[in-house]
N, C-alpha and C positions, 0 to 999 in steps of 0.2 A: 216671707221669702225664698225660695228654696235654689239652688245652684245643681245643674242634672248633670252628670256625667252618662253619654252615652256609648255604649261600645259594643263589639259584636261575641257573641258567646259558642260562636262555633269557629270554621277555617273562614272566615270572611264571607260576603256577598250575601249577607241575609237579610238586606234591605235597607241598611241605615240610611241612605240618603234622603227616603221617603219620611220615615220617622221624625229625621233630624227636621227637616224643613217644615213637617207640621207641627212639633215640637215649637219650633223658631218663631211659630207666632206668639206667644205666649213669654220668649227672652227677650232680654232689650239686646243681648252681645253673643255670638256664636264662635266659637275659636276651635280649629286644629290643633291637635296635640303631639301626634305623631307621624310617622309614615312618610309617604311621597306621592308622586303620583303614579305609583303603581298601584294605588286604592282608587277604585270609582264608584262613583255614585250616579244613579240614574232619577233623575223626578219627573216624573207627569204632572203637571199642572194647568187644567184647564184643557186636556189635550196635546198641549204642548211639551216636546221630549227637553229635557236640560240634563248633558252628560258633563259633569264636574267629575275632577281629578285632583287636582290642589286643593283649588277654591273650597271653603266650606260653604256646604248646603243654603244656608242662610243667605248669602248674597242675592236669591231672587227675590227675596223683599228687600224693598226700596227704603223702611224705614229702621233697618236692621243695622247693627255693627258688626262687621265681619273680621277675624284676626287669625293669623297662622304663627303659630307657637315656634318656642326654639328648638323644639321636640323633633320638629317636623326636617325633613332634607330636602330643597327646593332645588326643583330646574328650574333656574330663570324664565329660558326661553319658552319653555313648555308652560311656565305658568301667564307669560304674557301671551302666549298664543291663547290660551283659555280664557282671559278676560278678552280679547279681541273678537273670541267667537261668541262667547254669552252677551256679548255689546252688540252684536249682530242682531241677535234675538230678542234684543230691546231692552237688556239690563245694563244700568250705566252704573259703573266702580270706577271710583275715583280715590285718591288717599283720604278722603273724608269719611269712606265707608269701607275701605280695607287696609290694613295696616299689620305688618310682616314684621315678627321679632329681628331685632337688628343682629342678634345672634346666633340666628337660623344659620345653619352649613349649606354651602351652594354643593347641588351637583352639577359637576362639569363633561364637555365632551368625552375626557378622558375616561371616566367614572363608567359611562356607558362601553366604551372599547372594550374596558378590563372585566366589566360584567358578562359581556357577551362572549371574550375568549374563553373566560372559566365555566361558560357552562358549555361551549364546543367540547373543552378538553375532558369533561368529566363524563360525554360520551353517553352511556346507559345508565349512569350514576348520578345524571345530573337531579340539580335540586328541584328546578321548573321556575327559576327567578323571571321574573316579566322581562330581562336585558335593560333596564332603564337604569341604571348605575347608583340604585339606592344603597344595595349592602356595601360597594367599595366606598361610598360616600358617608357610609355610618363608621365603618372604619376609620376614615381621616379624622374623623372628628373625636373617635375612642385615643387615636396615636396623635392627637394636638397638632398637625399638619392642614387640616381642613383650611378652607376660604368660607369666611364668613360673609354675610350681608353688608356689616358695619366696615370690612376689609375694603370694599368697592370706594368709600368716601376718602382711603387714603392712599391713593394711587402711588407716592412716594416710596411707601413701605410695601408695597403689594407686589413688587419685583422678588424680594427677598423671599417672601412668602410662594410663592409659584415656582423659584428655585427647589425650596426645598421640595416642593409636593412632589416636583419631576423627577428629582433623587430617586424618590421612591418609585414612580408610576413608570417610568421608562424603564427602568431596570425589570420591573416585571413583563412589561409589555416586550420587552427584549426575548425573554424566557419563554413567552408564549410564540415568539416569531411574529408578533406584529408591528408596523412600522411606530415609530417612536413619535411623541407629541412634539410640536414643535414649539418652543417657549416665545417665540416674538408671535405666533399667530394666536397665541392663546391669552399673550397679554391685550393683543388688540380688541378680542371677543370681549373682554372684561371690561377693557376702556369704554369701548361702544354700550355696553351694557349697562353700565354706572347712572349713566341719567335718565334712564329709563325705570332702572328699578329703586334707587335710592330715596325716590318720593314718597313709597310705601314702605320706608323703615321707620320702624318706630320702639319705643320702650315698651314693649307688651307686657311685662311681669306689671311694671306701675301703671297702666293704664287699668289693668284689669284689676288691682287692689284699687284705685280709683273707682272704678264702677261699682264692686264689691260694698266698699264703706259708702258709696251713693245709693245703696238699695236696688242696683240694678239685679237682672235676673244672669245670670250667664250660663250658657250651654256648652258644655266641651263637648266635640266629636272626634271619636277617636278613629282608626282605620282598620283594616284587617278582621280579624277575631284573636281571643284567646288563644286558640290551638296554636296559631303563630306567633304565640310570643316567643321572643327569642330565649326564654328561661324557662317558661311553663309551658310551651306548645309541644309539639310531634318533631321536636330537633332530631337530625338536623334541616327537615323539611319545612321553616320555618321563615316568618320575615326577619329582618336586622333590629328591630325595635322592640323596645316591650309596649303590648297592646292591651296589658291589663290597665284595672281602672286608676290603682296608683300614679301612672306615668301620667296621669292628667296633670299631676299637681306638677312634676318634673318636667315636664313640656311644655309650660308657660311661664312658669317663676309664680305661681300662686298657692299658697300653704295647701295642705291635705284637708285640713278641717273646713276648708270652705268646698268641699267635693261631697255635697249633701245626701244626694240621692243617685245612685248608681242602677242605670237601666241595661240591660240587656236584650241586645237585639236578637231575634232568635227564629230561626225558619222552624216551617213546622214539619220538614223533613230536613236532610243534611245532604250540603255539597262540597264539593271540594276542587280547587284548581291546581294542576300540577301533580307532581310526586309527594308523594307518602303513605303512611297507613292510612287505612279508612275501614275498619270492620263492618259497618253498615251497607259497604258499596254494594249495588244491584247493576248486576249487568245481563239483565231480562228485559222483557217489557215492562214491566214498571219502573223499571229504573228510566228507560227510554221514554216513558209516559211523561215520567215526571221532567224532564228536561224537556222535551217539546212545549208540554204545559207552562211552566216556569219560565222558559223564554232563559235558559242557563247557558247565557254564553257571557264572557267575562267584560264588564264595559270599556276597559282600558285596552285590553289583548283581543278580546272577539274569541278567545278560545273556548270550547267546550266543558263546561262543568262536569265533573263525575257526582252522581246523584245516587242517595240510599234512605233509608229508614231513620226516621228521628232516632238520635244517639242520647236516653235521659242520662246514662252515664258520663258521657262526653259534657254533655251542659250542667248537669250537677256537679261535676269537677270547674267549671268556668264561674258557677253561682260563690262555689266556696272561696275562688281564688281572687275574683274581684269585689267578693263583698255587694251582689245585687241585693237592691231591695224589691227589683221585682223585675220583668221581662217581657218586652214586645214583640207577641208573636205573627210573624209574617206567613203569606203566601199559604195560608190554610185554603184556600180556594184551589188550589193545584190537586189536593185530596179529593176533590170532589167524585163521585162516582166509581170509588173502589171499594169493592164491595167488603175485604178485608186489610186491615192496617196493622202494620207491626210496629210494637215501640222496643229498643233496645234499652232492659234494664241494667246491664254488666255484661261482662265477659269472661269467656272461659280460656285461661290461658295457660297449656302446657297441663291441663288435665282439672286445674284447679279453679273454682269461681273467684273474681276481682270485681270490685262496685267503682273503679276507677282504671282510667287508661295510665299504665306507670310510664315513667321517663324512659325506661332503657327500649332502643331501638328494635332490639331483637324481641323482646316483649310485645310490642307495639305490633311489629309486624305477623306476629301469630297470636292474636287476641280475637277470638270469635265471639259474634253477638250470642247474647243471650235473650232472647226474643220472650214478650207477650204477646198474643193477638187480641185486637179489638174490632167490633163492627163498624164499619163503614157507615158512608152516608151516598144515598141517590140522589137528593135533593142539592139543589145551588146554594154555594154560600156567598158567592161573589158578590161583592158589592153591598153587603149588609154593613148596616149599622147601628144594629143593636142585638141584644143576647135573643131578643123573641122571633129576631129573624131568623138563626139556625136553628140545623135542624138537630133533636136530641141526642142522637147519636156523636155529633161534633162537640157539643158540650162536654158531652162524657169524656172523650177524646182530649180536650183541652183541659177538665179536671185532673184527668190521669196524668196528664203531663209535669201540673203543678205539684200533685204528691211525689212523683218521681224525681224532678229536680230541687226541689225543697222551697220553691219561691213562687210567689203568684203572678199571672197575669195580669199587667199596669195596662197592655196596650193589645189591640187585637187589629192587625190589616186583613181588608178583605180583597184588597185590588192594586194595583200600583196607582191609583185616583189618590190624591190627598186624602179627600173626605170619606173615603171609605174606610173609615178606621172608627171601633168602637172604643174608648176613654172609659176602663174599670175605675182608674184612678188618676187623677192629675198629677205628675211628679213632680212639678212646681210648685204644687198647694201643700205637700205633703209637710 
């Protein structure tokens, strides 16, 4: 029995939702371990579309236990709305099927206000956040002033914690020329929230340990992608959490020895939302074609994604940073009909060749892709469920990716539909 960690190997939006849902059929427990409701997953099941942000992708399966770990920052109102929305689609959730770490920090309305005020003040230098309060909530967690799920159970002590929080935030809001947060209004919101959220609260680390000891298969679900990691990504154009595989342990409370197989979800080309370096970005007809065919719009924000050729240097870096055992290659069908396909094998920076993307923002900004060109294919790969259904040139493209990133393709996705997946190796049986 193997526990599997699923993470994104690029800048997010790689198709993790479908892969996690597909894998969840083989799992007993699915747990989110970092990020917030800035992460969006779209699942297509029997033609019905489910759009998830905070909820683990396993919730659509009635026989699975879903958990949200302590590494996630939770907007409780957004979470409750999401629960209501999928229940309208026939997915029934209650505290027996969904458990939230009692030590997870909350995103409050003041975090959203501060997030948007900062982005507005940055002007052209904006980072490209979703404005949903993720960064400010993680800052409060690090500064030890966050309001956590368990704090809602002790309303007598909550007032003092809110006072400490507002000393910091109201000073910042005054500096940005924003209206200060009313203490009594915030307290009322939290008091009304408590009876709705607390039934889901649980000691997630302990329940996961019991599941592991009982031989249950655990699927750890990450958000965003490794190149958005606050330490290892294209800083400062990153998210506010660690997106690498190691955060699955810290973000759930289960030890790193329990992370037995790391699967990196990898798109067959490259996309990015928001600002930041993107060496293989295409501002031409091919870039537009990839965006149209791949329906490259953010699940959460609706923002159009920037598109470019596959960056093997970047994915190889992600493989090393997270100890990936294999990748799940998604959206291969988007490349159908393109006569020549380019692969970025490294970079030229200030006249020198480099096989990884450096940490320096200045060097990232001037990195030029070094390409090799492969023959494309005219046949359709959409919906293929075996290697025999793939064109020879498509297989050659996949094999070259494996060589360049130094990791095997474990799964291959050929459409948004759950069953349009070719399994080379079952991560749970390794």
